[in-house]
C-alpha atoms as one frame of an Amber mdcrd trajectory, in Angstrom:
protein
 -50.549 -82.718-103.390 -48.722 -86.001-103.958 -49.803 -87.172-100.512 -53.416
 -86.325-101.390 -53.264 -88.334-104.597 -51.618 -91.282-102.868 -54.195 -91.347
-100.085 -57.224 -91.321-102.425 -58.672 -94.484-103.956 -57.250 -95.445-107.372
 -60.470 -94.785-109.294 -60.601 -91.281-107.923 -56.921 -90.773-108.862 -57.655
 -91.826-112.440 -60.577 -89.408-112.676 -58.488 -86.529-111.384 -55.619 -87.368
-113.709 -57.967 -87.633-116.683 -59.753 -84.411-115.818 -56.483 -82.540-115.356
 -55.379 -83.691-118.824 -58.570 -82.431-120.482 -57.560 -78.764-120.656 -54.356
 -79.816-122.393 -56.288 -81.953-124.874 -58.784 -79.141-125.431 -55.926 -76.743
-126.115 -54.330 -79.170-128.589 -57.655 -79.622-130.336 -58.156 -75.857-130.432
 -54.671 -75.363-131.903 -55.407 -77.913-134.634 -58.675 -76.173-135.477 -56.983
 -72.770-135.614 -54.274 -74.120-137.932 -56.910 -75.665-140.183 -58.861 -72.390
-140.234 -55.710 -70.475-141.209 -55.089 -72.935-144.052 -58.641 -72.539-145.319
 -58.477 -68.743-145.133 -55.176 -68.736-147.014 -56.610 -71.021-149.696 -59.681
 -68.788-150.025 -57.486 -65.704-150.354 -55.407 -67.372-153.076 -58.600 -68.196
-154.980 -59.773 -64.571-154.758 -56.529 -63.038-155.994 -56.230 -62.526-159.742
 -53.596 -64.449-161.635 -50.406 -62.477-162.185 -49.899 -61.290-165.749 -47.876
 -63.557-167.969 -44.351 -62.307-168.398 -43.605 -61.520-171.982 -40.226 -61.338
-173.548 -38.873 -58.002-174.607 -37.493 -59.635-177.734 -39.516 -59.112-180.923
 -41.351 -62.197-182.108 -39.700 -61.979-185.530 -36.312 -60.616-186.374 -36.661
 -57.179-187.859 -34.408 -56.603-190.816 -33.839 -53.343-192.540 -31.884 -52.724
-195.637 -31.525 -49.040-194.854 -27.749 -49.143-194.173 -27.194 -51.095-197.402
 -29.313 -48.560-199.308 -27.369 -45.681-197.758 -24.071 -47.259-198.768 -25.260
 -47.829-202.342 -26.496 -44.243-202.584 -23.231 -42.895-201.178 -21.206 -44.927
-203.679 -23.400 -43.641-206.506 -22.922 -40.005-205.383 -19.160 -40.453-205.118
 -19.068 -41.830-208.674 -21.074 -38.849-209.947 -18.794 -36.363-208.197 -15.703
 -37.978-209.639 -16.818 -37.077-213.116
């Protein structure tokens, strides 16, 4: 093949070299288009998906205070005083 290329006129060599490179260029162009299509499809999918729910804390928004233990202690003290009589 090298002998064939060397024996042909230079203009013909250039044409053959250029035409043999075209499939490679076409493949590169096709790969770029496929990558761009994948990006667009991924972006479209992201736009279609609903937003994830906002994570909420398990902590109450306000501190809950109860005076129940204090009331129980006061009642117990009162009962003990009554029984001591």
